N, C-alpha and C positions, 0 to 999 in steps of 0.2 A: 505493498499498500504505498502511497505518496503522500504529502504532505506539500502547498504548491501555496506560493507566501505570492501578492506582491502589494505596493501602496495602494496607487487606481486605480486599480483594475482598467485597464486598456481592454479592448476589441480582442488584440491577438491572446493576454490573459483566456478572455471569455472558453476561446474553442479550444486553447491547447485545454483549459481545462475543461472545458466539455466531456472532448479527445479521452481524457483520461477515466473519464464518469463513465464514457461507451465503452468503454474495457474496462471496469468495476474493478478501475487503483487506485480512485480519488478518497481517500480517506477524512482530509478535509483542508482545508481555507484559511491563508491568516491574512488578515487586511488591516486598515488603518478603519476608516468609518465607510461602514455597508452591510447592507438587509437583505435578507431569504428570503427566499421566491412565497411564502408569504405572510408576509412584513408589509403593509402595504403605505410607508412613510407618504404616499406622494395623496394619501388623503385625509396627508394630520392637518389639523385647521393651525397652518403657521404661514408666516407673511405672504406676498405673493411672491414666485419665483422658485421657495428656498424648499415647494414639498420635490417639486419639477426633478431638481439641481441637489434633491435627496432618492430620486427615482430611477437615474442616474446612478448610483454603486445598491444598486439590488442587484443579486444577484443567485442562480438559479443550482443554491446547495440546503440543503435542509438550515435548523438553532445547531442543529446539534456538533453538524459537520466546518458552520462560520464561526472563524475568529476575533472579533478587531478589539483597537488598540484605537480611536479616533479620538484624542483629545489636541492632540499638538495636529493633526488636518482638519479638524476644526477652523483651529487659528490663522494656521498658512493659510488656507480657499477665506478667513475672512480680509489676512492681510494683502491676498493680491497683490493690489493695487500701490500700495504701500514698500516697493521693497526696502530703501534705505529703515525701516521699523525695525530695529536690534535683535525681534524676540526674530523674524524668516530672514537675513541679511545671507548672503551669498555662503554657503558653505556655515559658517560659527554658529547662526541663528538656531533656538533649538525647538525653531518653527518651520525654520526653513524646508527645501527640499529635502536634501541630504539629510538634518537632522530627523526626519519625517521617515525616512528609508531607515537610518541607524537606527532606530531606536524600532522601528518594527524587525526590524534582524535580533538584537536585547532575544526583544521577549520571546521569537519564536525559536532561538538556543536557552531559554528558560523552560519553553514550552518542551524542548525534547528532551532535555535530560529528564522527564519524567515518564514521555510517553513513547521514546525511542525503539521499544517492544513491539510494541503495534504498527512499526514502518518498518516499510523497506530501502526507502529512496526519502530526498526532499528536490523539491524545483523549485529552480530559486531566477531573480533577474536581477542586470550589472546595476550594482552599485546597493546591491539591499543585504548582497551572502553570505558576509566576513564569517559575524560572532554566528551562527547559523551553519555555517559548513564546516568549521567550527569543532563544534559540539556534536556537528554527525559523522563526524571522521574520526571523533572519539567512541563515538559507540557505531561504528564499523554501517554505516547505512553508504549507497551511492547518494551524491552528489550528483545534480542534473543543472548546471548552470546553461542556462538562455545567458545570447547577444546579441540583442534584438536592432543597434545598430553599432559601425563601425568603432573598431576597438576606441577606447580611449586615451590613448598617450598616440598614436597615429591621427585620430580624428583631430586629435589638440596639433599638433605638426604641418597638415596640409590648413589649417583656417589660423593659425601666425603667420603661414604666406601669403593667404589671404590681406593679413590684416596692413604687411606689408605691398602688394600689391594693389591694394583701394582702400588704403590709409581711412578716407571717410567712411569707409563702410565699418570700419571695427567695431562698434559699438554693439554690433545686430551680431555681432560673431562674441555670446555669450559665455560661451567651456573657454576660448583663450586665459578665458580669469580663473577657471577650471585649479590649482592649489599644487603641490607635486603632491602633497602626502596626497588628495586625491586621486592622483596616478598610481600613485601605490597601489591604493586600494585596490586598483580596480589589475592592476597586477595579480598580487596575491587572491585575492576570491578567481584569475583562471588558473593559480597554479596551486588551488583548493578541486577542481573540480573533476571532475571523472569521466564527465558529459562535459561535449558541448551542442549547443543548438544554436544552428543560424539561419537568420529566414534567406541568403543570397551570399550567391559566390563573394561578391565586391568585401562582407566585411568576413566572410573567415578568411581570406589574402590578407585581408586588412591586423591581424591576429602575425603576434611573429610564432615563427616555427617552429622556438624552445619552445614558449606556451602547447600549440599546439602533441608536443612530441612525449609518446605515452597517453595520450584522451584522446579517445573516442570520437569522431564530433560526424552531428547531424546535422544533417542543413537537409532545412525543412521548409521552406516557401511559403509566405501566408498567400489570403483566399480574396478571392471573395463572396458575397453570396452569386450565384449561379443566378443568369438574367434571366426572365422571367416574361420578359413583352420584348419586340423589338422598336425600341426610342429607339428616339429618330432628331440623331444629332443636327443642324442643315448642313442638304452638300449642293446648295443650288447652285452653278460654278459656274451663274451668271454676274454675282456678286463677292467685290474682295474679302479671303479670309476673315474668320475672327479665332483671332490664338485667343486658351486661356490659359495665366497660373494660377494657381490653390495652392498656399501656404506661406507661413511667416515669414516678411516680408525679410528680407534677411542676404548676407552672400555666401552662406551656410548653402544653399540654396539654388545660389548662381543669379540671385537675383539681377545684380551690377550687369553680368554678362549677358544676362536676357535684355536688356535695358542699351546696354552697346551692341547691343545683334540689330533692336529693331530697328534702333539710326542708321546703322552698316545698311537695311534693308532696305530702308526706303519704301514700301508697298505704297507704292499708292491707293486710298479710303480702304487699310485696311484697317481693322480693330485689336486691340492689345487689352485682355482684362486682370486685371489685377485681381484675386480673393484672397482677405487672407491683415492675418495681428500684424500691428506698423509697432516699427521695435526703436523711429525713426520719426517726428515729425511727421505730419502731411506733406508738405514742404517741402523734406528733404527729397523724398521722392517724386515729387511736379515736377523738380529743378533738372532731375538727372534721361527722366525722360515724361516731359510737359503729350507726348497724345496719348499715354498710357490712360485708359481706364481703370482706377482706386474703385471698387466697390467697397471696403475693408472688411475684417471677418465677416462673413456667413453661416448661416444654418447649414447643414445634410439640404434639405429641401432644394433650398439655396439654392446650394451649389452641383449639384442636377440639376435645374431648371436651366442654368450655365451651359455647363457642359451638352448638352443637347443641343442650346442655341448658339453652338460652338463649331469648329473644322477642324483644330487638334490643341492637346495641352502641349504646354513647355516645360519642363521641369531641369534645368540644365545643373542638380543636384552636382555638389562633392562632395558633401557627407551624408550620408542615411544609411534605413538599413533594410526595409524594403516596403516604401514608397505607398502605399493604400491606395492612396491617394489615384494614385499611375492604375491603381486595381479596379478602378472607382471607376475612371471614365472608359475603359476598356471592356464594361459593362454597359455600358455604355452608347457603345459603341463608334467612340470618342481614339481615332488612333493620339501615338502619340510622339512628340519631339524631345527623349533622352540623353543621358551620360547613363555609360557605364554606372558611374556608382549609386544610382539610384536601386542598386539590386534589384532590376526590372531588366537588364539582358535577357532573359527568359522569353523576356512575351515581343520582344521584337522580328519581327520579319521583314525585312528592308523593303520599306515601298506598300507592302502592303498591309500589315499594323501599327504598324512608324518607321521613325525614321531615330539613328541612333548618331554621336555630335560628343567630341572630345570632350574633357572638363576647361576650361579655359585661351578657350577661345572661341571670342567674337563671331570671329568671318566668314569659322566652321560655322556655327550655331545658324547667321544671320545666310548661312544660303539650303537651306535647312528649310530657312523659311520663305524662300523666296522657292524653293522649290512645292511645295502646299499653293503654293500661291498660284503656280505657273503649273498647276494640274490636279485640278478643281474636280474635271470631269470623273479624277480617279476616285473619290473622295465615297461615291457609295458601295464599289468592291470596297474598299476600305473597309468601310465599318459592318459587313457584314462580317470580313474578318474578326476585326477585335470581337465584334460580340462569340463568331467561332472561340477566338479563346479568350473568349474569361470564361467559356464553359469547360475548357478546361483545366481554366486553373480558380474553381472552386477550394469551399471553406470548407466543404465532406472531400475532397479529397487532402487536407492536409490534416483533417478531424486522420481522417482513416491513418494516413503516414502514421502518422505521430503515435496514433498505438498500437503501433502494429512493433512500431521502433518500441515502444517502453516495453511490451507481451514478453517481447525480445529477449531485452535490458534483465529484467522478475527474471524472465527462465534462463538464462545462464550462468544468475549466479550460484 
């Protein structure tokens, strides 16, 4: 049986936990703020927006399986717009992201001291494993470590180069300010892992060879819900293209390169739509690409609507794991323009489901944008190819692959 932990419970975690349930391997789930399947926080008499926020922390587990530690996470959520508050200050604040992760890690370590005999393995995520992996190793349990994004020291080195290349974008590169101690913790977690689970070849290749040695590596690509209908992105070849970008407005995702490429491409009448959270004042982005249409952060339904109205998704990221937005785009029949660093190299069939472009190369990216502009007659066929690729890249396949791997690990012990 496996105990799995995650402080905030993203989509990847939910499907990993479901895979364990389907394989009858889930012992318990450990998180910060969370509610079991038979609890209904959305019906509680709370101020507007709170019930909806709490319902996002609802998990398909029983009360017996769910173990929570909510206090620090509640404080972090309330102060999320006040990053200079000492309670949530980067790394050092007791209710910062790191403070929340580490507190949950320590609590799970204490839990293992009492319940290790009920378990065969623990499954944890980057930045939240050090204490309970040490306890798990002492108890003879298998340690399963999921690295959902490129290895920290590798990512930091890449982004430090970006800070030199685009110094005015440096404030958007938050991880460049992570401490040496945080990087060392990431290394120690990997060293304690028996099995490393990655979502893409890019993440796997970011890990130093010496940390891979002697450890089993499982590549488990994230998926999407299988398309239920033929969503219809705009394929009208009579008008200029609409290109969509979705993500934080950061150079980690290559936005500076996209802005530069858009100016180089000079596509008459074309539209560049930008959806995502501002990390700098809006004027910063408008000055660098006056022609871009900024929508700010949007809910998922609005993002899907925009995908249906556009002709291509551009994501020239430098550091990702396996960006889910590219999978969502495929599921709407929207072709991709991505770098290998998005973790989506397996999604691209050149000129059928999209185009790949190298990182740090605005001119190459401009050429890809021009190609879409000049080949709008191919968009209907590309839509069909994208939908077919999406059907092959489902969460169902992910769960089956992960469940089979976990059962095989259990049988080999």
